[in-house]
C-alpha angles and dihedrals in degrees: 000000000000126000096257092056091047092051095041095094091048091050090049091048089048091053092047090050091047092053091045092050091042092052091044090048091050089048090050092048091047092045090048091050092048093044093045090051091049091046090046092050090046091049090047090051091046091047091049092046091046091048090050090047091048090048090049091046090049090049091048090046090053089047091049090047089051090048090047091051090049091046091050090049092048091044089052089048090049091049090048090047091046090050090048090049090050090049090048091047091049091046092050091045091051090050092049092045092048096058115098092231131089112247122193129176117201136179126229090273089060091249117147112247098171141358135175127235096257091062088075086079089069099054140055091217112115091214127018112225120217110236090025118134112271097227093044091056096037110036091173088071092061087090108128095233094048093048091051093051093048092051091049091052093050089049091059098260094131135253124317139204126198105194098194130005127161118228138162114250119184090336094310128110106246134179116218137186113208128191128183132194128186119244112221131199108192100312098335130093107231100172145313142267117226124202116197127190130183103222097171094113091041091055090048088052091050089049091050091049089052089049090049091051091048092047090048091053091046090048092056091046092047092048092053093045092048093054093045092051100036098062098055090037090058089056092048095051092045091051093048092046089052090046091052090054093052102033116100099178107100096207093049089045091053092050091047090050090053090050091048091050089052090049090051090052089051089048090051090051090050091051088052089050091051092047089050097043098039109019117191111254109257118258104215121215135152109274138172109235093197091053092046091051092049092049092048092049091048089053095047102039091072091058116101090242091064100040096103097032120105111221120204120189124195102176112173117228087214090072107106128205114281135206108249147127103267095204095051094046091046089053090050091054093046091051094048096043092049092048089051092049092049090050090055094053091234093304130082144060126299116196123193117190128180128189141160110246110242117252091000135090091238136114119213121210118188122190113190126184134181094222134128094285130221126275119243091247093051091044089069091058104042094106094048115109115258093011113133136159090204100085112213093007131095131356099265090237101102098089092037090056091043090052090051093049093049090050088051085062094048087248136129135234129190135170128217119189145160124198111258090002101078139246136275123201115198120195126185118195126180116240093225134038100185097132093049094046090052093050091052091050091051092051 
């Protein structure tokens, strides 16, 4: 067997293997081409999808950015608006707190929902609790009439106003005015706002104004009467004085003397009337009150009325000189000291105390006696002309004139008294009178 024959099977096998590998290679190439195309198409689709997704994401990002910008703008606007609201709330609160009236807001259960700072003047509570009961925090509102009006307002019966109602505040008699207004939410009453004012001083001022008007009318009447009486009285006294000089009959002379004494008393009353109705304008100079009081006491204590009266002086060295009319103030002291001595029936203790009022340019003079005192009813009339508790004695003009003189000095005078316990007269006088002196110079 030759070599070719021997290798024939191997050659055949080689060919077969070649064809097999060739076919397999072609299959692989074809498969690769097909797979690559599929992969390429898939990648193209993925790329397209991804691009669309990226475009959509970019669009949404832009939208989100736009929304974020708008949100930031709106947030800034909200912060600005919130700040403006806070400023407005603070401004309104400051306005409400600055008013000199107590303001309280309550709900329908009478629970406090708001109150301003001034309302603390109407309660003894150190701190007013929100949601606390109205009447527990403000006992002055427990007044039957006030409670009734508040309940009516909450029950949709409209606002109310109590012009003047007396209450007790921290142990003191106080006059209040109280107003109430319903608080509405849509068409429903949800509470009430209460406005409280202390009108005690205002009522005192009205009372003083009424007194001034009455005193003014009495002054005009007194002035006219004084002139009408004084002229004929002058003729009467002159005639009696002349008659006394010429009369030799003792009995007639005694009678004439009694008539003349009566005429002098009438003349004294008329002078009091004239001083009351047409007081001399004060002539202001620098005076020492302590010295003036001591001089007045020295003058009076030798009078029979003061013989059995113990006089105690507590004159503070801190009292400076004041600007005043020495004659008018001396007359005030004389009137008050004599009244005190008469109230003690020539026996008792008279105390005179002077002090400078702390933190004010005022001097306080207190005159205290241990006399019979003045009833509450009479105490209201002591400054009225011709009023006197000493029946048949005096003209009843002393305190009226004193009141007028003190007012001339822009001062104040008040009297406190209890029957059988004694009386205290309190006078406040300003240290300076510059404004008044200037006005008189201008006139």
